[in-house]
C-alpha positions in Angstrom: -28.0 -86.5 48.0 -27.0 -90.1 48.8 -23.3 -89.2 48.2 -23.2 -86.5 50.9 -23.1 -89.0 53.9 -20.4 -91.0 52.2 -18.3 -87.9 51.4 -18.6 -86.7 54.9 -17.6 -90.1 56.3 -14.5 -90.2 54.1 -13.6 -86.7 55.0 -13.9 -87.5 58.7 -11.7 -90.6 58.3 -9.0 -88.6 56.4 -9.2 -85.7 58.8 -8.9 -87.9 61.9 -6.1 -90.1 60.6 -3.6 -87.3 61.2 -4.0 -87.7 65.0 -3.8 -91.5 64.9 -2.1 -93.0 67.9 -1.4 -96.6 68.6 -0.9 -98.1 72.0 0.0 -101.7 72.8 -0.3 -103.3 76.2 -0.9 -106.8 77.5 -4.3 -108.1 78.3 -4.9 -107.2 82.0 -4.1 -110.2 84.3 -3.7 -108.3 87.6 -6.1 -107.7 90.4 -9.8 -107.6 89.6 -11.2 -104.1 90.6 -14.9 -103.1 90.9 -15.2 -99.6 89.6 -18.0 -97.4 90.9 -18.5 -93.8 89.8 -20.2 -91.7 92.4 -21.1 -88.8 90.1 -24.8 -88.2 89.7 -24.9 -88.0 85.9 -28.6 -87.7 85.8 -28.5 -84.0 86.9 -25.0 -83.1 85.7 -24.6 -80.5 83.0 -21.4 -82.2 81.9 -22.6 -85.8 81.6 -20.6 -86.6 78.4 -17.4 -85.0 79.7 -17.6 -86.9 83.1 -18.3 -90.1 81.2 -15.2 -89.5 79.0 -13.0 -88.9 82.0 -14.3 -92.2 83.5 -13.3 -94.0 80.3 -9.8 -92.4 80.3 -9.3 -93.6 83.9 -10.6 -97.0 83.1 -8.1 -97.2 80.2 -5.3 -96.2 82.5 -6.3 -98.8 85.0 -6.4 -101.5 82.3 -3.1 -100.4 80.9 -1.7 -100.8 84.4 -2.8 -104.4 84.4 -6.0 -104.2 86.5 -9.1 -106.2 85.4 -11.8 -103.6 85.7 -15.5 -104.5 86.2 -18.0 -101.6 86.0 -20.3 -101.4 89.0 -23.2 -100.6 86.7 -22.7 -103.9 84.9 -22.8 -105.9 88.1 -26.2 -104.4 89.0 -27.5 -105.0 85.4 -26.3 -108.6 85.5 -28.0 -109.3 88.8 -31.3 -107.9 87.4 -31.0 -110.0 84.2 -30.4 -113.2 86.3 -33.9 -112.9 87.7 -35.2 -114.7 84.6 -38.9 -114.9 83.7 -40.2 -114.2 87.2 -42.2 -111.1 87.8 -39.8 -108.1 88.2 -42.3 -106.1 90.2 -42.8 -109.0 92.7 -39.0 -109.4 93.1 -38.6 -105.6 93.6 -41.4 -105.6 96.3 -39.8 -108.6 98.1 -36.4 -106.8 98.1 -38.1 -103.7 99.6 -39.6 -105.8 102.4 -36.2 -107.4 103.2 -34.2 -104.1 103.0 -34.6 -100.7 104.4 -32.1 -98.0 103.5 -31.1 -97.4 107.1 -30.0 -101.1 107.5 -27.0 -101.2 105.1 -24.4 -98.5 104.4 -23.5 -98.0 100.8 -19.9 -99.1 101.4 -21.2 -102.5 102.7 -23.4 -102.9 99.5 -20.4 -102.2 97.3 -18.1 -104.5 99.3 -20.7 -107.3 98.9 -20.8 -106.7 95.1 -17.0 -106.8 95.0 -17.0 -110.1 96.9 -19.6 -111.5 94.6 -17.5 -111.0 91.5 -14.2 -111.9 93.2 -12.7 -108.4 93.1 -9.7 -107.7 95.4 -10.2 -104.0 95.3 -13.0 -101.5 95.1 -12.5 -98.1 93.4 -14.9 -95.3 94.0 -14.5 -92.2 91.8 -16.1 -88.8 92.4 -16.0 -85.8 90.1 -16.2 -82.3 91.4 -15.9 -79.0 89.7 -14.4 -75.9 91.3 -16.5 -73.2 89.7 -14.3 -70.4 91.2 -11.1 -71.7 89.4 -12.9 -73.3 86.5 -11.1 -76.6 87.1 -12.1 -80.2 87.6 -10.9 -82.3 90.4 -11.3 -86.0 91.1 -11.3 -87.9 94.3 -10.7 -91.6 94.2 -11.2 -94.0 97.1 -9.2 -97.1 96.6 -10.4 -99.8 99.0 -8.0 -102.7 99.4 -10.4 -105.3 100.6 -8.0 -107.9 101.9 -6.0 -105.2 103.9 -9.2 -103.5 105.1 -7.9 -100.1 104.3 -9.1 -97.1 102.3 -6.7 -94.9 100.4 -8.0 -91.5 99.3 -6.4 -89.9 96.3 -7.2 -86.3 95.2 -5.9 -84.6 92.1 -6.8 -81.9 89.5 -7.8 -83.6 86.3 -5.5 -83.0 83.4 -6.3 -84.6 80.0 -2.6 -85.1 79.3 -2.2 -87.2 82.4 -5.5 -88.6 83.6 -4.0 -90.8 86.3 -0.9 -89.1 87.6 -0.1 -91.7 90.2 0.1 -94.8 88.0 3.2 -96.1 89.8 1.3 -95.9 93.1 -1.4 -98.1 91.7 1.2 -100.7 90.5 2.2 -100.9 94.2 -1.3 -101.9 95.0 -0.9 -104.8 92.7 2.1 -106.1 94.4 4.7 -103.9 92.7 5.8 -103.9 89.1 
């Protein structure tokens, strides 16, 4: 009985080695980008699929030279920096200081990007076209220093998750 997990592990290693692929690229040294996904994964039926698409796009961005910081990690870091103080008290104080109508979401994201020194803000939204059974993505690339937003729409294709890679290189100053 104890051998079964080992045999299955070895079989999975042997089986998966046929599709082995190796990719080499330099450690990203380009613009720092704050990546925010706008999908509401809490109610999505395709949570793992959307998460996998996000990871593919993050890989593409890093292979293009961008230093990607996940928006979720920025929020978690700010929460962990509270220290030993009472989290409930901190939360209540923040509620007193801030009402949702005061700050637009874009302003909050821009402040987070500024806090970590990001030159760009990337917002990614998934949408599914149930009529055609296809997935489309919408990316808002915000170039903070130029105060401009570039909207990119494309149908997702697993073979080419980021079909406009050359355009992104232009954002970095051309490569």
